[in-house]
Each structure stands twice: as structure tokens, then as C-alpha cells.
N, C-alpha and C positions, 0 to 999 in steps of 0.2 A: 504493500500500500504506500503510495507516494505521499510525501509531506507537502502540505499546501503552505509554502512560505508566503504566498500572496495574502492568504487569510490571516496569518499571524501579523503581517505588516499592517493590514487594514484595521485589525482590532487595536493595535498599538496607537494608530492615528486617532481612532474614534474615542479612545480613552482620555485624550487630553482635554483639559478644562476650557470653557469659553465664556466671553461677555463682550460688550461694546458694539458700536455701529460699524457699518461697512461702506466702502467707496469703490468706484470703478476707475480703471485705467485702460485706455484704448490706444493702441498704436498698430503699425503694420507696414507692409511693403508690397510693392508690385514690381515684377521684373519681366522684361521681354527681351528675348535673345534670338538672333539668327545664327545658325551654324552651317558651315560648309566643311564637309569631310570628304576628302578625296583619298580613298583606299586606306584610311586609318585602321580599318578592321580587316584589310587585305581581301575584301569581298566586293569592292565597287565604290561608287561615289554617292553621296547623300547631301541633300540640302533640306533643312527644316527650320521651323520657327517655334519657339517655346514661350509659354506664358505661365507666370506664377502670380497669384494674388493671395496674400496671407495676412489677414488681420489677427491681432493678438489682443484678447480681452482678459484683463486681470481683475478679479474680484478681491478686494482687500478686506478681509474679514477681521473679526475681533482677535485680540492678542497677537497681532501682526501675522495672522494666517493669510495665505495667498492661494487663490484658486485661479488657475490659468486655463483658458479655453482658446485654442488656436486652429480654427478651420482653415482649409486650404483648397483653392482651385489650381491645379497644376497639370498641364498637358501640352501637347503640340497643337498648334493651330490645325484645325481640320481633322484631328484624331477621331477615329471611329470608336464609339462606345462599345466596349466588350469586343473590340476588333471587328465589328460588323455593322453597327448602327450609326448612320450619319447624324451628327448633332449640329453642325454648322450649316445654316441655311435651311434647316428642317425644324418641324415643331416638336423637337426633342431636346431637352437640356442634358448636358453631361453631368456626371455625378460630382458631388462635393466631398473632398476628403477631410480627414482630421489629422493634423500633424502633431499637435500636443493637446493633452487634457490631463492636468494633474493638480493635486493639492500639495502645498508646502506648509508645514507646520513647525515653527521654531519652538525650542524648549531650552532656553539658556544657551550654552555653547553648542547644543545639538540642533539639527533640523531634520525633519522627516519629509520625504517627497515620494508620493505614490501616484501612479498613473502613467499615461503615455508621455514620454519626455525625451529630450535630446541628451546624448552623452558626447562630450567633446573634451578630451583630456590631452594636455600637453600640446604637442605639435600635430596631433591627430594621426600619428603613424599607425596606431593600433586601434583606437576608439575615436571616431570622428563623426561630425554632423553631416559630412558630404554635401555642403551647401552649394557646390557647383551644380549638382543634380537639380533638375527642375522641381523634383519632389523633396529631396533631402532625406535624411535618415533619422528615425526616432525609435525608441524602445519601449515596450510595455514592461515597466519595471518598478521596483521599490528601492529607495536609496536613503541611507542615513549618513549625514555629514556631521563630523565634529570639527569645529573651527576654532583656531587660536589666532593671535595676532601675527603669527609667523607662518601660517599655512592651514591646511585642512587634511582630514582623512575621510575618505568615502568608503562605505561598505554597501554594495549593491547586488541585486539579483534581477535578472530579466528573463522572462519566458519568451523564447524565440518562436516556438511552435507548440501549441497545446493539442493534446490528443485525447484528453479525458472528458471533454465537454459533452459530446454527443454519444459516446460509447465508453464502456469500461476500458481502462488503460492503466498500465503501471509506469509509463515513461513519457517524458516530454523532451523538448530540445531547449536547453537553458544555458545561460552564461552567468557566472558568479564572479565577483571581483572585489578587491580592495585596492584603493589608489591613495597614496600618501604624497602630499606635496608640501615643501617647506622652503622658507627663505633663510639661507645660511650666511647672508651678508652680501656686500656689494659685488664680490667676485663670483658668487653663486646664488643669484637671485631666485632661481627655480631649481630645486633638487627633488626629483620624483622617484618613488619606488612603487611598483605595482605587481600584483599577482592576479591572474585570471584563470578561471576553470571553465571550460566549455564541455558540456555533456549532452550527448544525443542518445536518449534511451528509448527511442521509438522502435517498435518492432521487437522480435525475439532475437535470441542469440547474443553474441558479443556486442558491446557498444560500438556503433560505427564511428563515433567521435568521443574520445575521452582524453582531453588535451589540456595540459597545464602550460601557461604562458607567464613568464616573469621577466621584468625589465627594469631599467633605471634610465633616468634622463637628467641632463644638466643643461642650464641655459642662463646667460647673463648678458647685459649690455653695459659695457664699461666706459661708455662715452664714444671715443673714436674706434673702439674695438668691441665686437660682440661675437658670441659663439653659441653653438648648441650642439649637443651630442646625445644619442640614444642608442642603447643596446638591448636586444630582446632575445630571450632563449625559450625554446619550446621543447616539451617532452610529452609523449603519450601515444595514444592510438588514433589513427585517422583512417577510416574506411578499411579497417581490418588489419592494418600494418602498424608495427611499432616504429616510431620516428623520434628523432631529435633534430632540431633545426635552430636557426638563428637569423637575425638581421641586425644591421648596424647602419647608422646614418649620422653624419657629422658635417658641420659647416663653420667656417671662420669668416667674419666680415670686418671690413675696415672702412671708416668714413674719411676719405681723403680731402673732401671739401663739404661745405654745408649743403645738405640736401642730396648728397651723393653717397653711394655705397658700392664697394667692390667685394665680392665674396668668392670663396672656393670651398669645395667640399667633396665628399665621396659617399657612396652607398653600396651596400651588399646585402643580399638575401639568398640563403641557401636554397637548393632545389626542393627541399621538403618543407620549407617555411609556409605556414598558413597565415595569410595576412589579416584574418579576422575582419574588422570593420574600419578600414582606414579612409582618410580623405586623400586619395592618391593624386588628384589633380594639382595639389599644392607642391609636390616635391619630385615627381618623376616625369616632368615635362608636361606642358599643357595640351599636347596632342593626345594624351591618354592612350598611348599604344600599348604600353607594358604595365603589368602588375608587379607588386613587390614579391617576386618569387623567381628564383634562379636568375638573378640579375646582379650586376655590379658595374661600377664605373665611377669616373670623376665628373664633377660639374663645376661650372664657374658662371659668374654673372656680374652685371653692373646695373645699378639703379640710379636714376637721376630725377630731380625735381626742377622743372622749368616753369616758373610762375606757379600755377595750380596744376599743371600737367605732370602726372607721374609716369615715368617710363621705366621699363625693365627689359633687359636683353640677357637671355640665359642660354647656356650651352651645356648639353649633356652628351656623354659618350657611353653607349650601352654595350655591355658584353654579357655573355652567359657565364654564370658562376661555375656551373658544371657543364663541360663540353659534351657530355653524353646524354644530356637531358634538354628537351626543347625549352625555349622561353615561354612565358605565359602572358595571355592577354590581360586587360585591366582588371578583370574579375578574379585573377589569381588562380583560376581553375581550368580555363580553356588553353590547351597547348597549341602553340603556333609552330606547325611543322612536326617532324618526327625525331628531332634531335640529331646528334652527329654533325659532322662538317665543321666549318669555321666557327669560332666563338663570337666573332664580331657581329653586332646587330645593327649598328649605325650611329650617326651623330645627329642629334636634334637641336635645332636653333629656334628659340621662342622670343617673339617681340610682343610686349603687352603695353598698352596705353590706358590710362585712367584719368578722367577729368571731372572733378567735383564742381558742378555748376553752382550749387548752393548746398545747404545742410540736408536738403531732402531729395536732391537729384544728382546722380552720377552717370556719366557716359563712359563706356569702356569698350575696348576691342583689342584684337590681337591676331597674330598669324604665326603658325608654327610649321616647320617642315622637318621631316626625318629623312636624312640622306641615307638610304638603305645600305647596310653593310653586306658582306659576302654571304652570311647565313640567310638573310631575308631574300637576297637575289636568287640564291641557289635553291632554297627550299620552298619559297612562296612566290617566286617570280615577281617579287615586289619592285615597284618603281620607287618613287620618293613620296611617301604619304604626306598629304598637306591638310592642315586644319586652319580654319579662320572663323572669327566670330565678331559680332557687334552687339552690344548690350546696353540697355537702359535700366537703371535702378531708381525707383521712387520710394521714399519712406514718408510716413506720416505719423 
């Protein structure tokens, strides 16, 4: 018989005392983006237009309690409902989603948060909000936070797939974790430690996923110099096989002039690494060709500020960490080719521009190209994948 951690968390929340009156807080965002992708998935060319409208309504209750409701309309222009029904130009409205819906209850140095919520930890290499996606990512979860003046400790549990609602079942798909972050002084503003446990107990027989993930992260801005580094180790069972794996990502930045930054770094992830829930678009090239698995290489970049215009030019060189295993697509699961052959995957160049018109309106765009290396040319007959976008962000 499985333990209902969600019921325990709900009873804890409901047992807290209450009084006083409530207020409302409303804010939100709208985003529209056009993307052009030429062979970025090695399957052809695509052009599409995306729209997100996401209001956030916060009900501020007694004793500083906070109840957040965040509906969301997010889809491509002209997308078919359920893959079949036309909604644009027809007497049919598309469905409205729900991005977040949670209650947050403070109790001294502790706070309890239960419901559908976003997880975004550190640089989002392991657990991220995936805000580049038109939908984004949220978790059905319960979280307890202990806060101090120098950091916080989170203990959380999220049910990824429920199997016991409509039929008897002994197992679900869950992730449990503890994430500790602290400020150790000017040279180490963010020092994080985390342990995650992913368990998939659906079906009979051995667990298909029984995976431990542990990591540490350091980050600081020292004025003209900044750095970040993160290392993650994994051990356990994935789809029936015992595995150990790792990833590491580091970057050093220098500010040679006001508004400018030059950076260099490197990344590696073993062939068995399972990337869990990252925000990949931030760190492995904006074309989003590769996931954080069986990948390594250096990167460099330069950022500048010209008036209000923010510019960024970044360079990534991609190799396979294991020359006998294929590289993987953005999802970290789809193999690109059959492995073997040259290790070199290619060099990606990314140019990104962002212009804040005012506090509520930002225009941005970018172009990226991956100059295909020998592996992609030989195994996938790849040309040079190209990605471009133009985006408008409105906030209220």
C-alpha cells in the first residue's frame, strides 16, 4: 500500500491557524514569438508563430497566507484542438490551461507550499521552469522551505504520474528532493547542495526508474569578475540497467568595460546522464539541437550594452563525450544517428538582441547556426541547421 505524502502535506497546511482580511494582487504577461527552424531537428524546415497569455492572480489571505491562481493560454497560432479540430476562424474556442495553482502558508522561518507550482533552482541545469517553452514547466507538488538570513533549505515531493486514481495501484512516478542554498560571503554568494530521488513504480517487476541525483553549485559576482560552476552525479537504475553518470558545467566572466562582459566556459555530460528537468535553452546554444547527454565542449561569449540595446554573441563547440554512443536531441532521450564515427558534432554561433522599450514591453530576437561537424554530415547528412526568432514580451 503506497503512502499518500500529498494527504499528509494537505493536513499539515489545513492545521495552521487563521484570522484577518484579504486582498488581491493581479499581474501577468503576454508573449508572441515567431520561429524559423531550418533542419534543427534534422527532419526538415519549420516556421510557426507562438502565443502565451498568462495572468497571475494572488489572493493575500490572513496571517500572510498567499493563494496563487495562474491560468494560461499557450499554443501556436492556428493549432488544431486535440490535433484535429480547427479553432481559428471557427466557432470553437481552444482550451485554457492552468500553469500554477497553489497555497503558500508561512509559519515563522518555515513556509509550506502545496499545489501546482514552478521549480527553478540555481542555474536550472537540473530543475528549471523552461520559460523559453510557450507553455513552460510546472509540478504538482508539496514543498516546505526553511529560510534564514543567509539562505534556505527546501524539502519537496512531486507526483509526476498518478496511477491510483481510477484503479487500484501500488506505484506512481514521483520525484523527491532536498535543495540547500546559502551565502558564504562575497566570494561565494551562492553555494548549493542538492539530492534528488526519482522513482517510477508503475507496473510490475523491477522499477524502471530508481535514480539518485546529487550535486553542488557555486556562483558569485565579484564586480569585474564572476563565475559559476556545477557538478552533478547520478547512480541507480534506469529502464532496467544499473548506471552511474555525471555532468559538469562551469563559466568564468570578466567585465572589461561598463556594460560589457566576456566569458569562457566548458560543459560535459556522460553518455548515461539523465538530464531530468533542465532549462536547456539557456546554456547549450539557443538553436536547441542537443540535450545534456553524451556531450562536451568549450564555449565563449561576449555581451554588450549599447544604450538600452542588449547584445550577446556566443560560440559553442560540441563533441560527443563517448565516441561509441550517439549524441542526443534536446529531450535527452532521442538518439541522433547510430553512434560510431567522428566525435565532432559542430560549432554553433548565436546572436541575440534584446531591447526594453519600457518597464512593460521588451522586443527581442536572434539567429543561430550550427556549422555541422563530421559526425552530423556522415550520419545524418546534415547541412548547417539554422534557427531564428523574433519576440515581443508584454507585462502588466
